[in-house]
N, CA, C, O and the ligand as a Tripos MOL2 file, in Angstrom:
@<TRIPOS>MOLECULE
protein
  273   271    69     0     0
PROTEIN
NO_CHARGES

@<TRIPOS>ATOM
      1 N         109.1400   99.5460  107.6950 N.3       1 MET1
      2 CA        108.1720   98.4620  107.6820 C.3       1 MET1
      3 C         108.5170   97.4740  106.5870 C.2       1 MET1
      4 O         108.6440   96.2770  106.8420 O.2       1 MET1
      5 N         108.6680   97.9720  105.3660 N.am      2 ALA2
      6 CA        108.9690   97.0640  104.2630 C.3       2 ALA2
      7 C         109.6290   97.8300  103.1280 C.2       2 ALA2
      8 O         109.3100   98.9910  102.8690 O.2       2 ALA2
      9 N         110.5430   97.1650  102.4670 N.am      3 THR3
     10 CA        111.1620   97.7330  101.2840 C.3       3 THR3
     11 C         110.3690   97.2970  100.0610 C.2       3 THR3
     12 O         110.1250   96.1110   99.8410 O.2       3 THR3
     13 N         109.9730   98.2960   99.2720 N.am      4 LEU4
     14 CA        109.1700   98.0140   98.0900 C.3       4 LEU4
     15 C         109.8980   98.5510   96.8680 C.2       4 LEU4
     16 O         110.8340   99.3410   96.9830 O.2       4 LEU4
     17 N         109.4630   98.1210   95.7220 N.am      5 TYR5
     18 CA        110.0740   98.5940   94.4830 C.3       5 TYR5
     19 C         109.0040   99.0700   93.5190 C.2       5 TYR5
     20 O         108.0010   98.3940   93.2880 O.2       5 TYR5
     21 N         109.2380  100.2470   92.9630 N.am      6 CYS6
     22 CA        108.3690  100.7520   91.9150 C.3       6 CYS6
     23 C         108.5750   99.9210   90.6580 C.2       6 CYS6
     24 O         109.5240   99.1440   90.5590 O.2       6 CYS6
     25 N         107.6770  100.0950   89.7050 N.am      7 GLU7
     26 CA        107.8200   99.3680   88.4480 C.3       7 GLU7
     27 C         109.0950   99.7670   87.7110 C.2       7 GLU7
     28 O         109.5940   99.0100   86.8780 O.2       7 GLU7
     29 N         109.6300  100.9660   88.0180 N.am      8 CYS8
     30 CA        110.8670  101.4060   87.3880 C.3       8 CYS8
     31 C         112.0850  100.9630   88.1990 C.2       8 CYS8
     32 O         113.2070  101.3780   87.9100 O.2       8 CYS8
     33 N         111.8660  100.1180   89.2170 N.am      9 LYS9
     34 CA        112.9120   99.5380   90.0510 C.3       9 LYS9
     35 C         113.4550  100.5080   91.0940 C.2       9 LYS9
     36 O         114.4410  100.1990   91.7630 O.2       9 LYS9
     37 N         112.8310  101.6760   91.2450 N.am     10 HIS10
     38 CA        113.2480  102.6070   92.2850 C.3      10 HIS10
     39 C         112.8550  102.0300   93.6390 C.2      10 HIS10
     40 O         111.7250  101.5770   93.8190 O.2      10 HIS10
     41 N         113.7910  102.0460   94.5950 N.am     11 SER11
     42 CA        113.5460  101.4610   95.9070 C.3      11 SER11
     43 C         112.7790  102.4360   96.7980 C.2      11 SER11
     44 O         113.1780  103.5900   96.9510 O.2      11 SER11
     45 N         111.6940  101.9720   97.3770 N.am     12 ILE12
     46 CA        110.8200  102.7990   98.2120 C.3      12 ILE12
     47 C         110.6170  102.0930   99.5470 C.2      12 ILE12
     48 O         110.3570  100.8910   99.5960 O.2      12 ILE12
     49 N         110.7400  102.8630  100.6300 N.am     13 TRP13
     50 CA        110.4900  102.3150  101.9580 C.3      13 TRP13
     51 C         109.0930  102.7260  102.3950 C.2      13 TRP13
     52 O         108.7420  103.9040  102.3320 O.2      13 TRP13
     53 N         108.3070  101.7720  102.8330 N.am     14 SER14
     54 CA        106.9540  102.0880  103.3020 C.3      14 SER14
     55 C         106.9080  101.9870  104.8150 C.2      14 SER14
     56 O         107.5890  101.1540  105.4130 O.2      14 SER14
     57 N         106.1040  102.8370  105.4270 N.am     15 ASP15
     58 CA        105.9810  102.8140  106.8770 C.3      15 ASP15
     59 C         104.5920  103.3020  107.2680 C.2      15 ASP15
     60 O         103.8930  103.9470  106.4870 O.2      15 ASP15
     61 N         104.2180  102.9760  108.4910 N.am     16 LEU16
     62 CA        102.9320  103.4320  109.0140 C.3      16 LEU16
     63 C         103.1730  104.5280  110.0380 C.2      16 LEU16
     64 O         103.9750  104.3640  110.9570 O.2      16 LEU16
     65 N         102.4810  105.6360  109.8770 N.am     17 TRP17
     66 CA        102.5050  106.7050  110.8560 C.3      17 TRP17
     67 C         101.1720  106.7110  111.5650 C.2      17 TRP17
     68 O         100.1110  106.7270  110.9420 O.2      17 TRP17
     69 N         101.2520  106.6970  112.8990 N.am     18 TRP18
     70 CA        100.0190  106.6960  113.6870 C.3      18 TRP18
     71 C          99.6440  108.1270  114.0450 C.2      18 TRP18
     72 O         100.4220  108.8580  114.6560 O.2      18 TRP18
     73 N          98.4520  108.5020  113.6560 N.am     19 THR19
     74 CA         97.9400  109.8320  113.9550 C.3      19 THR19
     75 C          96.6580  109.6800  114.7610 C.2      19 THR19
     76 O          96.2040  108.5670  115.0250 O.2      19 THR19
     77 N          96.0860  110.8090  115.1440 N.am     20 GLU20
     78 CA         94.8330  110.7450  115.8780 C.3      20 GLU20
     79 C          93.7170  110.1570  115.0320 C.2      20 GLU20
     80 O          92.7280  109.6440  115.5540 O.2      20 GLU20
     81 N          93.8890  110.2380  113.7210 N.am     21 GLN21
     82 CA         92.8790  109.6910  112.8130 C.3      21 GLN21
     83 C          93.1150  108.2040  112.5400 C.2      21 GLN21
     84 O          92.2910  107.5540  111.8970 O.2      21 GLN21
     85 N          94.2440  107.6630  113.0280 N.am     22 GLY22
     86 CA         94.5480  106.2650  112.7660 C.3      22 GLY22
     87 C          95.8590  106.1240  112.0250 C.2      22 GLY22
     88 O          96.6610  107.0570  111.9740 O.2      22 GLY22
     89 N          96.0690  104.9730  111.4610 N.am     23 ALA23
     90 CA         97.3230  104.7050  110.7710 C.3      23 ALA23
     91 C          97.3000  105.2980  109.3720 C.2      23 ALA23
     92 O          96.3130  105.1950  108.6440 O.2      23 ALA23
     93 N          98.4180  105.9210  109.0190 N.am     24 GLU24
     94 CA         98.5480  106.4750  107.6810 C.3      24 GLU24
     95 C          99.7660  105.8580  107.0200 C.2      24 GLU24
     96 O         100.8580  105.8630  107.5870 O.2      24 GLU24
     97 N          99.5800  105.3350  105.8420 N.am     25 LEU25
     98 CA        100.6810  104.7110  105.1190 C.3      25 LEU25
     99 C         101.4820  105.7840  104.3810 C.2      25 LEU25
    100 O         100.9340  106.5580  103.5960 O.2      25 LEU25
    101 N         102.7880  105.8160  104.6480 N.am     26 ILE26
    102 CA        103.6320  106.8010  103.9800 C.3      26 ILE26
    103 C         104.7430  106.0820  103.2300 C.2      26 ILE26
    104 O         105.0560  104.9250  103.5110 O.2      26 ILE26
    105 N         105.3300  106.7860  102.2730 N.am     27 PHE27
    106 CA        106.4180  106.2270  101.4780 C.3      27 PHE27
    107 C         107.6370  107.1330  101.5920 C.2      27 PHE27
    108 O         107.5260  108.3590  101.5820 O.2      27 PHE27
    109 N         108.8150  106.4950  101.7020 N.am     28 LEU28
    110 CA        110.0650  107.2410  101.7680 C.3      28 LEU28
    111 C         110.9840  106.7760  100.6400 C.2      28 LEU28
    112 O         111.0280  105.5980  100.2880 O.2      28 LEU28
    113 N         111.7150  107.7450  100.0890 N.am     29 ASP29
    114 CA        112.6950  107.4070   99.0590 C.3      29 ASP29
    115 C         113.8010  106.5510   99.6880 C.2      29 ASP29
    116 O         114.4190  106.9600  100.6700 O.2      29 ASP29
    117 N         114.0440  105.3860   99.1330 N.am     30 ASN30
    118 CA        115.0040  104.4480   99.7200 C.3      30 ASN30
    119 C         116.2120  104.1990   98.8120 C.2      30 ASN30
    120 O         116.9400  103.2230   98.9930 O.2      30 ASN30
    121 N         116.4140  105.0720   97.8540 N.am     31 LEU31
    122 CA        117.5520  104.9220   96.9530 C.3      31 LEU31
    123 C         118.6400  105.9290   97.3470 C.2      31 LEU31
    124 O         118.4610  107.1330   97.1680 O.2      31 LEU31
    125 N         119.7940  105.4280   97.8940 N.am     32 PRO32
    126 CA        120.8320  106.3360   98.4200 C.3      32 PRO32
    127 C         121.3370  107.3580   97.4030 C.2      32 PRO32
    128 O         121.7460  108.4530   97.7880 O.2      32 PRO32
    129 N         121.3160  107.0280   96.1370 N.am     33 SER33
    130 CA        121.8260  107.9530   95.1270 C.3      33 SER33
    131 C         120.7840  108.9850   94.7060 C.2      33 SER33
    132 O         121.0700  109.8660   93.8950 O.2      33 SER33
    133 N         119.5760  108.8750   95.2570 N.am     34 SER34
    134 CA        118.5120  109.7980   94.8870 C.3      34 SER34
    135 C         118.6020  111.0890   95.6950 C.2      34 SER34
    136 O         119.0290  111.0750   96.8490 O.2      34 SER34
    137 N         118.2010  112.2010   95.0870 N.am     35 ALA35
    138 CA        118.2780  113.5100   95.7420 C.3      35 ALA35
    139 C         117.3420  113.5880   96.9390 C.2      35 ALA35
    140 O         117.6120  114.3270   97.8860 O.2      35 ALA35
    141 N         116.2580  112.8430   96.9110 N.am     36 SER36
    142 CA        115.2790  112.9020   97.9980 C.3      36 SER36
    143 C         115.3850  111.6890   98.9140 C.2      36 SER36
    144 O         114.4160  111.3200   99.5770 O.2      36 SER36
    145 N         116.5640  111.0690   98.9490 N.am     37 TYR37
    146 CA        116.7760  109.8810   99.7790 C.3      37 TYR37
    147 C         116.4160  110.1470  101.2370 C.2      37 TYR37
    148 O         116.8660  111.1320  101.8210 O.2      37 TYR37
    149 N         115.6030  109.2650  101.8220 N.am     38 GLY38
    150 CA        115.2320  109.3720  103.2280 C.3      38 GLY38
    151 C         114.0780  110.3070  103.4910 C.2      38 GLY38
    152 O         113.6100  110.4170  104.6240 O.2      38 GLY38
    153 N         113.6100  110.9860  102.4510 N.am     39 LYS39
    154 CA        112.5040  111.9270  102.6290 C.3      39 LYS39
    155 C         111.1900  111.2860  102.2050 C.2      39 LYS39
    156 O         111.1510  110.3560  101.3980 O.2      39 LYS39
    157 N         110.1190  111.8170  102.7790 N.am     40 GLN40
    158 CA        108.8100  111.3000  102.4190 C.3      40 GLN40
    159 C         108.4530  111.7270  101.0050 C.2      40 GLN40
    160 O         108.6430  112.8850  100.6310 O.2      40 GLN40
    161 N         107.9410  110.8020  100.2330 N.am     41 VAL41
    162 CA        107.5460  111.1050   98.8690 C.3      41 VAL41
    163 C         106.1410  110.5630   98.6200 C.2      41 VAL41
    164 O         105.7370  109.5580   99.2040 O.2      41 VAL41
    165 N         105.4180  111.2320   97.7610 N.am     42 THR42
    166 CA        104.1110  110.7240   97.3580 C.3      42 THR42
    167 C         104.1460  110.2400   95.9190 C.2      42 THR42
    168 O         103.2630  109.5120   95.4670 O.2      42 THR42
    169 N         105.1990  110.6650   95.2030 N.am     43 ARG43
    170 CA        105.3890  110.1970   93.8340 C.3      43 ARG43
    171 C         106.7710  109.5650   93.7230 C.2      43 ARG43
    172 O         107.6930  109.9710   94.4300 O.2      43 ARG43
    173 N         106.9230  108.5890   92.8570 N.am     44 CYS44
    174 CA        108.2010  107.9310   92.6820 C.3      44 CYS44
    175 C         109.2370  108.9280   92.1710 C.2      44 CYS44
    176 O         109.0150  109.5570   91.1360 O.2      44 CYS44
    177 N         110.3820  109.0930   92.8790 N.am     45 PRO45
    178 CA        111.4170  110.0260   92.4180 C.3      45 PRO45
    179 C         112.0120  109.6050   91.0690 C.2      45 PRO45
    180 O         112.5950  110.4200   90.3550 O.2      45 PRO45
    181 N         111.8590  108.3470   90.7420 N.am     46 GLY46
    182 CA        112.4460  107.8390   89.5030 C.3      46 GLY46
    183 C         111.5890  108.1140   88.2810 C.2      46 GLY46
    184 O         112.0890  108.5920   87.2630 O.2      46 GLY46
    185 N         110.3030  107.8150   88.3780 N.am     47 CYS47
    186 CA        109.4500  107.9150   87.1950 C.3      47 CYS47
    187 C         108.2680  108.8560   87.3920 C.2      47 CYS47
    188 O         107.5170  109.0970   86.4470 O.2      47 CYS47
    189 N         108.0810  109.4040   88.6210 N.am     48 GLY48
    190 CA        107.0250  110.3760   88.8360 C.3      48 GLY48
    191 C         105.6500  109.7730   89.0310 C.2      48 GLY48
    192 O         104.6630  110.4950   89.1700 O.2      48 GLY48
    193 N         105.5820  108.4460   89.0400 N.am     49 ARG49
    194 CA        104.3010  107.7860   89.2130 C.3      49 ARG49
    195 C         103.7900  107.9920   90.6370 C.2      49 ARG49
    196 O         104.5790  107.9560   91.5810 O.2      49 ARG49
    197 N         102.4980  108.2060   90.8070 N.am     50 HIS50
    198 CA        101.9230  108.3500   92.1420 C.3      50 HIS50
    199 C         102.0260  107.0090   92.8590 C.2      50 HIS50
    200 O         101.6220  105.9740   92.3280 O.2      50 HIS50
    201 N         102.5750  107.0420   94.0730 N.am     51 LEU51
    202 CA        102.8510  105.8030   94.7910 C.3      51 LEU51
    203 C         101.6160  105.2520   95.4890 C.2      51 LEU51
    204 O         100.9650  105.9480   96.2670 O.2      51 LEU51
    205 N         101.3090  104.0160   95.2040 N.am     52 THR52
    206 CA        100.2810  103.2720   95.9150 C.3      52 THR52
    207 C         100.8130  101.8670   96.1410 C.2      52 THR52
    208 O         101.7500  101.4320   95.4710 O.2      52 THR52
    209 N         100.2140  101.1670   97.0800 N.am     53 LEU53
    210 CA        100.6680   99.7960   97.3250 C.3      53 LEU53
    211 C         100.4740   98.9270   96.0970 C.2      53 LEU53
    212 O         101.1950   97.9490   95.8990 O.2      53 LEU53
    213 N          99.4840   99.2900   95.2620 N.am     54 GLU54
    214 CA         99.1790   98.4670   94.1000 C.3      54 GLU54
    215 C         100.3240   98.4350   93.0930 C.2      54 GLU54
    216 O         100.5560   97.4150   92.4440 O.2      54 GLU54
    217 N         101.0470   99.5640   92.9620 N.am     55 ILE55
    218 CA        102.0950   99.5870   91.9410 C.3      55 ILE55
    219 C         103.4510   99.2040   92.5190 C.2      55 ILE55
    220 O         104.4220   99.0350   91.7820 O.2      55 ILE55
    221 N         103.5120   99.0670   93.8540 N.am     56 LEU56
    222 CA        104.7750   98.6940   94.4720 C.3      56 LEU56
    223 C         104.8010   97.1980   94.7470 C.2      56 LEU56
    224 O         103.7900   96.5900   95.0990 O.2      56 LEU56
    225 N         105.9400   96.6470   94.5830 N.am     57 LYS57
    226 CA        106.0890   95.2180   94.8100 C.3      57 LYS57
    227 C         107.1280   95.0140   95.8960 C.2      57 LYS57
    228 O         108.2120   95.5960   95.8400 O.2      57 LYS57
    229 N         106.8050   94.1940   96.8820 N.am     58 SER58
    230 CA        107.7570   93.9500   97.9570 C.3      58 SER58
    231 C         108.8930   93.0520   97.4670 C.2      58 SER58
    232 O         108.7930   92.3880   96.4360 O.2      58 SER58
    233 N         109.9680   93.0580   98.2420 N.am     59 GLU59
    234 CA        111.1270   92.2410   97.8940 C.3      59 GLU59
    235 C         110.7590   90.7730   97.7360 C.2      59 GLU59
    236 O         111.3120   90.0560   96.9030 O.2      59 GLU59
    237 N         109.8060   90.3490   98.5630 N.am     60 ASN60
    238 CA        109.4150   88.9450   98.5540 C.3      60 ASN60
    239 C         108.1120   88.7360   97.7890 C.2      60 ASN60
    240 O         107.3930   87.7610   98.0060 O.2      60 ASN60
    241 N         107.8320   89.6610   96.9030 N.am     61 TYR61
    242 CA        106.5890   89.6080   96.1570 C.3      61 TYR61
    243 C         106.4640   88.3150   95.3620 C.2      61 TYR61
    244 O         107.3510   87.9510   94.5900 O.2      61 TYR61
    245 N         105.3580   87.6400   95.5660 N.am     62 GLN62
    246 CA        105.1170   86.3920   94.8620 C.3      62 GLN62
    247 C         103.7550   86.4940   94.1770 C.2      62 GLN62
    248 O         102.7200   86.4350   94.8410 O.2      62 GLN62
    249 N         103.7530   86.6440   92.8800 N.am     63 PRO63
    250 CA        102.4580   86.7540   92.1770 C.3      63 PRO63
    251 C         101.6380   85.4840   92.3770 C.2      63 PRO63
    252 O         102.1490   84.3650   92.3230 O.2      63 PRO63
    253 N         100.3550   85.7020   92.6080 N.am     64 TYR64
    254 CA         99.4700   84.5550   92.7810 C.3      64 TYR64
    255 C          99.1020   83.9760   91.4230 C.2      64 TYR64
    256 O          99.0300   84.6850   90.4190 O.2      64 TYR64
    257 N          98.8750   82.6760   91.4220 N.am     65 GLY65
    258 CA         98.3040   82.0190   90.2480 C.3      65 GLY65
    259 C          99.2320   81.9630   89.0500 C.2      65 GLY65
    260 O          98.7880   81.7300   87.9260 O.2      65 GLY65
    261 N         100.5410   82.1790   89.2870 N.am     66 ARG66
    262 CA        101.4630   82.1060   88.1570 C.3      66 ARG66
    263 C         102.1500   80.7390   88.1680 C.2      66 ARG66
    264 O         102.7970   80.3690   89.1480 O.2      66 ARG66
    265 N         102.0070   80.0100   87.0930 N.am     67 SER67
    266 CA        102.6390   78.7020   87.0170 C.3      67 SER67
    267 C         104.1110   78.8380   86.7060 C.2      67 SER67
    268 O         104.5340   79.8200   86.0950 O.2      67 SER67
    269 N         104.8930   77.8630   87.1190 N.am     68 ARG68
    270 CA        106.3350   77.9280   86.9370 C.3      68 ARG68
    271 C         106.7600   77.6000   85.5160 C.2      68 ARG68
    272 O         107.9520   77.6140   85.2090 O.2      68 ARG68
    273 ZN        109.1060  104.6330   89.5800 Zn       69 ZN69
@<TRIPOS>BOND
     1     1     2 1
     2     2     3 1
     3     3     4 2
     4     3     5 am
     5     5     6 1
     6     6     7 1
     7     7     8 2
     8     7     9 am
     9     9    10 1
    10    10    11 1
    11    11    12 2
    12    11    13 am
    13    13    14 1
    14    14    15 1
    15    15    16 2
    16    15    17 am
    17    17    18 1
    18    18    19 1
    19    19    20 2
    20    19    21 am
    21    21    22 1
    22    22    23 1
    23    23    24 2
    24    23    25 am
    25    25    26 1
    26    26    27 1
    27    27    28 2
    28    27    29 am
    29    29    30 1
    30    30    31 1
    31    31    32 2
    32    31    33 am
    33    33    34 1
    34    34    35 1
    35    35    36 2
    36    35    37 am
    37    37    38 1
    38    38    39 1
    39    39    40 2
    40    39    41 am
    41    41    42 1
    42    42    43 1
    43    43    44 2
    44    43    45 am
    45    45    46 1
    46    46    47 1
    47    47    48 2
    48    47    49 am
    49    49    50 1
    50    50    51 1
    51    51    52 2
    52    51    53 am
    53    53    54 1
    54    54    55 1
    55    55    56 2
    56    55    57 am
    57    57    58 1
    58    58    59 1
    59    59    60 2
    60    59    61 am
    61    61    62 1
    62    62    63 1
    63    63    64 2
    64    63    65 am
    65    65    66 1
    66    66    67 1
    67    67    68 2
    68    67    69 am
    69    69    70 1
    70    70    71 1
    71    71    72 2
    72    71    73 am
    73    73    74 1
    74    74    75 1
    75    75    76 2
    76    75    77 am
    77    77    78 1
    78    78    79 1
    79    79    80 2
    80    79    81 am
    81    81    82 1
    82    82    83 1
    83    83    84 2
    84    83    85 am
    85    85    86 1
    86    86    87 1
    87    87    88 2
    88    87    89 am
    89    89    90 1
    90    90    91 1
    91    91    92 2
    92    91    93 am
    93    93    94 1
    94    94    95 1
    95    95    96 2
    96    95    97 am
    97    97    98 1
    98    98    99 1
    99    99   100 2
   100    99   101 am
   101   101   102 1
   102   102   103 1
   103   103   104 2
   104   103   105 am
   105   105   106 1
   106   106   107 1
   107   107   108 2
   108   107   109 am
   109   109   110 1
   110   110   111 1
   111   111   112 2
   112   111   113 am
   113   113   114 1
   114   114   115 1
   115   115   116 2
   116   115   117 am
   117   117   118 1
   118   118   119 1
   119   119   120 2
   120   119   121 am
   121   121   122 1
   122   122   123 1
   123   123   124 2
   124   123   125 am
   125   125   126 1
   126   126   127 1
   127   127   128 2
   128   127   129 am
   129   129   130 1
   130   130   131 1
   131   131   132 2
   132   131   133 am
   133   133   134 1
   134   134   135 1
   135   135   136 2
   136   135   137 am
   137   137   138 1
   138   138   139 1
   139   139   140 2
   140   139   141 am
   141   141   142 1
   142   142   143 1
   143   143   144 2
   144   143   145 am
   145   145   146 1
   146   146   147 1
   147   147   148 2
   148   147   149 am
   149   149   150 1
   150   150   151 1
   151   151   152 2
   152   151   153 am
   153   153   154 1
   154   154   155 1
   155   155   156 2
   156   155   157 am
   157   157   158 1
   158   158   159 1
   159   159   160 2
   160   159   161 am
   161   161   162 1
   162   162   163 1
   163   163   164 2
   164   163   165 am
   165   165   166 1
   166   166   167 1
   167   167   168 2
   168   167   169 am
   169   169   170 1
   170   170   171 1
   171   171   172 2
   172   171   173 am
   173   173   174 1
   174   174   175 1
   175   175   176 2
   176   175   177 am
   177   177   178 1
   178   178   179 1
   179   179   180 2
   180   179   181 am
   181   181   182 1
   182   182   183 1
   183   183   184 2
   184   183   185 am
   185   185   186 1
   186   186   187 1
   187   187   188 2
   188   187   189 am
   189   189   190 1
   190   190   191 1
   191   191   192 2
   192   191   193 am
   193   193   194 1
   194   194   195 1
   195   195   196 2
   196   195   197 am
   197   197   198 1
   198   198   199 1
   199   199   200 2
   200   199   201 am
   201   201   202 1
   202   202   203 1
   203   203   204 2
   204   203   205 am
   205   205   206 1
   206   206   207 1
   207   207   208 2
   208   207   209 am
   209   209   210 1
   210   210   211 1
   211   211   212 2
   212   211   213 am
   213   213   214 1
   214   214   215 1
   215   215   216 2
   216   215   217 am
   217   217   218 1
   218   218   219 1
   219   219   220 2
   220   219   221 am
   221   221   222 1
   222   222   223 1
   223   223   224 2
   224   223   225 am
   225   225   226 1
   226   226   227 1
   227   227   228 2
   228   227   229 am
   229   229   230 1
   230   230   231 1
   231   231   232 2
   232   231   233 am
   233   233   234 1
   234   234   235 1
   235   235   236 2
   236   235   237 am
   237   237   238 1
   238   238   239 1
   239   239   240 2
   240   239   241 am
   241   241   242 1
   242   242   243 1
   243   243   244 2
   244   243   245 am
   245   245   246 1
   246   246   247 1
   247   247   248 2
   248   247   249 am
   249   249   250 1
   250   250   251 1
   251   251   252 2
   252   251   253 am
   253   253   254 1
   254   254   255 1
   255   255   256 2
   256   255   257 am
   257   257   258 1
   258   258   259 1
   259   259   260 2
   260   259   261 am
   261   261   262 1
   262   262   263 1
   263   263   264 2
   264   263   265 am
   265   265   266 1
   266   266   267 1
   267   267   268 2
   268   267   269 am
   269   269   270 1
   270   270   271 1
   271   271   272 2
@<TRIPOS>SUBSTRUCTURE
     1 MET1         2 RESIDUE 1 A MET
     2 ALA2         6 RESIDUE 1 A ALA
     3 THR3        10 RESIDUE 1 A THR
     4 LEU4        14 RESIDUE 1 A LEU
     5 TYR5        18 RESIDUE 1 A TYR
     6 CYS6        22 RESIDUE 1 A CYS
     7 GLU7        26 RESIDUE 1 A GLU
     8 CYS8        30 RESIDUE 1 A CYS
     9 LYS9        34 RESIDUE 1 A LYS
    10 HIS10       38 RESIDUE 1 A HIS
    11 SER11       42 RESIDUE 1 A SER
    12 ILE12       46 RESIDUE 1 A ILE
    13 TRP13       50 RESIDUE 1 A TRP
    14 SER14       54 RESIDUE 1 A SER
    15 ASP15       58 RESIDUE 1 A ASP
    16 LEU16       62 RESIDUE 1 A LEU
    17 TRP17       66 RESIDUE 1 A TRP
    18 TRP18       70 RESIDUE 1 A TRP
    19 THR19       74 RESIDUE 1 A THR
    20 GLU20       78 RESIDUE 1 A GLU
    21 GLN21       82 RESIDUE 1 A GLN
    22 GLY22       86 RESIDUE 1 A GLY
    23 ALA23       90 RESIDUE 1 A ALA
    24 GLU24       94 RESIDUE 1 A GLU
    25 LEU25       98 RESIDUE 1 A LEU
    26 ILE26      102 RESIDUE 1 A ILE
    27 PHE27      106 RESIDUE 1 A PHE
    28 LEU28      110 RESIDUE 1 A LEU
    29 ASP29      114 RESIDUE 1 A ASP
    30 ASN30      118 RESIDUE 1 A ASN
    31 LEU31      122 RESIDUE 1 A LEU
    32 PRO32      126 RESIDUE 1 A PRO
    33 SER33      130 RESIDUE 1 A SER
    34 SER34      134 RESIDUE 1 A SER
    35 ALA35      138 RESIDUE 1 A ALA
    36 SER36      142 RESIDUE 1 A SER
    37 TYR37      146 RESIDUE 1 A TYR
    38 GLY38      150 RESIDUE 1 A GLY
    39 LYS39      154 RESIDUE 1 A LYS
    40 GLN40      158 RESIDUE 1 A GLN
    41 VAL41      162 RESIDUE 1 A VAL
    42 THR42      166 RESIDUE 1 A THR
    43 ARG43      170 RESIDUE 1 A ARG
    44 CYS44      174 RESIDUE 1 A CYS
    45 PRO45      178 RESIDUE 1 A PRO
    46 GLY46      182 RESIDUE 1 A GLY
    47 CYS47      186 RESIDUE 1 A CYS
    48 GLY48      190 RESIDUE 1 A GLY
    49 ARG49      194 RESIDUE 1 A ARG
    50 HIS50      198 RESIDUE 1 A HIS
    51 LEU51      202 RESIDUE 1 A LEU
    52 THR52      206 RESIDUE 1 A THR
    53 LEU53      210 RESIDUE 1 A LEU
    54 GLU54      214 RESIDUE 1 A GLU
    55 ILE55      218 RESIDUE 1 A ILE
    56 LEU56      222 RESIDUE 1 A LEU
    57 LYS57      226 RESIDUE 1 A LYS
    58 SER58      230 RESIDUE 1 A SER
    59 GLU59      234 RESIDUE 1 A GLU
    60 ASN60      238 RESIDUE 1 A ASN
    61 TYR61      242 RESIDUE 1 A TYR
    62 GLN62      246 RESIDUE 1 A GLN
    63 PRO63      250 RESIDUE 1 A PRO
    64 TYR64      254 RESIDUE 1 A TYR
    65 GLY65      258 RESIDUE 1 A GLY
    66 ARG66      262 RESIDUE 1 A ARG
    67 SER67      266 RESIDUE 1 A SER
    68 ARG68      270 RESIDUE 1 A ARG
    69 ZN69       273 GROUP 0 **** ****
């Protein structure tokens, strides 16, 4: 769905899994050199932080209200 980056710059792939309960947002390790590459993770393999959309920034992340 989208490539995101943790605050420690670890690359995380986000995707939606559809279940009977609805859509569930999951995160996959997207760093090829990482031991858990391609596997589902709930914590950042790099820094151990619990993964949420709030701490991940997309490749095209544009902070609002920031002057140049
Ligand atoms: Zn991290």
